[in-house]
C-alpha positions, 0 to 999 in steps of 0.5 A: 703477149708473152707471159710472165715467167718465173725468173730462172737460175743463173750459174754464170761466173758474171752474176756471181760476181755482180751479186758478191759486189753488191752484197758488199755495202759499205756502211758510210759512202762519200762522193768526194768532188762531185758537181751536184745538180739538186734539182730544187732549182736550175742550178749545179753546186760545184765540188761538192761533198756528198755522204751518204750513210745508212741509205740516206743523205747525210751530208752535203759540203764543199769538198775544201771542209773538213771531214769529220768523222771517217769513211767508209768507201770514198768515190772520186767523182771529179767532174762528174755530175750527181741527179736523183735516181730516174723514175720510169712512170709507165712501165710493162713488165714483158719478161724475167721481172729480175731481168728487167729490173736490171736493165732499169737499174742499170740505165739508173732508174730507181722508181717504176710504175707498173701499169698493168697486171697481165695474166699469170703475173702476181704484181703485188708479190713483185712490189712486196719482194722490190720494196722488201728488198728481196731482189734486187729492184727499184722502188716499186708501186703497181697497178691492177689489171688494165680494165677496159669496157667489157670489164666494167659493163654494170654498176655491180662490175664497178662495185666488184672491180673497186672491192677487188683492187682495194682488197688486193692493195693495187696502188692505183686502178687503170682504165681504157678510153672508151667507158660509157659516162655512167659506169665512169662516173661511178667508178670515180665515185667508188674508187674515191671512197677508197682511195684508189686513184685512177690513172690510164687513157683519157675519156675519148667520147666525152668532154675533156673535164671527164678525164681531169677527174684521174690522177693521170693521164697515160698518153699525150697521145689521149688529147688527140682524141679528146679534142676535135679537128679543128680544136686541135688546130687552134693554139688559142684553144689549146693554151686554154685546155692547158690551164684547165688541166693545170688547175685540174691537178692531174698529171700527164705522160707523154710516151712520146717514145713508144709512139715514135717507135710505131713509126719505126716498126711500120716503116720498112727502112726504119724496121730494118735498122731497128732490127740491128739495136744491139740492145735487143741481146738483152731479150729472151730470143723468142720474144725478140724473134716475134717483136722482129718479125712481120706478124705484128700489128704494126707490120700488118695493118695498112692503119700504120703502114700505109704510105699516107699512114706513115706521114700521119704518124710523123704529123701526129707526133709533131703535135704531141710534142708541140702540145707538151711544149704547151702543157709545160708552158702552163706548169701542167705537171708531167711524167716521164715514161716510156710504156715498155713494150717489144723492142722498146726495152726497159731502161735504154727507152726511158733516156730516149722518151727524154730526149723527145720531151726535150726536143718539144722545145723543153728545157733540159732543167724542165725535161729532169723534173718529169723523171726526178721531181715530178714523180716523187711529188706524184708519188708523195715520196717526200724523201726523194726526188732532189738532192738534199740532206736527209733524203733517201740515197737513190743516185746517179752518178753521170759523166757529163752535164745533162744540162747542157745536153739531155742525152748525157743522162746515158753516161751513167758512172755509176748508180745508188740505190737504197744507198746501196753503191753500184759502181760502171763496173758492176753495172755493166757486169748486171747487163752481161748476166741479163745477156746470159740468162736470156739465152737459157729462157 
């Protein structure tokens, strides 16, 4: 694991142009003749005018209506589609924070939940800088360090860890999957007292109801380990389990993409294709070289690389997609998150996650809910997640309709972040800036 590195100073002309365009923002902006996908229902509002003033949606009206006030900047959005900003609900900061935030934003991500504070990082400082607009960043929340059984061996450990999280002000406490029952229950008790949501891995050695005491489960893979072999094959049982999960109020992140990525690492042919991915140019060269080497865990361990292992990984991904569909059928709230790591780059990875969720048999509209409406409810951000008057202006303008094909979330024409508009040219300059900066790391 590469440690957090301090932001590098770039004197690249492209970066200057990009920052200049971001600083010269208009006070009022109108998307003219746009097709709005509000996400409060499965509808499209065609040929609308969406007016943004001071970072909030001020007015949504038919484009045929006469404008009642002057607009500083009019965006011609004819034949384009406006959706709420996307939320990456399983993000890991691996390298330069400013670079990675630019990758997220260029891919339409306006909210990010960081899932671990690694050694050398100060996630509280990063959150403060992000949410006070000291750096270009999505709205940002974070857990503390990833806690394993060795970190929580005694009741005193639990008390100290929870106090540290409370004193530091982390948004979440993240745990691994193998805590002893008495330690786990004490942790739930103490975090409840301090109103610190527990997130992370399901408790694989305990019955399902124990894991359902958490705020969210980070991987659908966890249920493969919580359920017995017989239970995993029993669709009646799985539906009953999904009903229990729904009643508990817990949220679930499928993270199908990172599981698929494991098989791409492990399979020789797929790995060669993966290494030719053009997105790798946005990674620091040393980090990318390590990720493309044969020394990673997924390339050296036969649990992943043996022929029978590749078959197992394929079957397990199919099971995970099947159970994702069952959870969706029972209205369990799903959170899109891609567990950004290695060659699964921030921003780009989220669009692949959406494809895999949709490929599980979930409609494009319900898939979009996992990345807009559900995260906003989960984070209790009542002004986010949908497009309506009075809501925050975190928006993505698409060239094609995502309700026809979920892959159209990648056809980004521009992103509005906290009321600031970045068109395609600006986003391309941001990406070019990242490409230049990583070469200097």
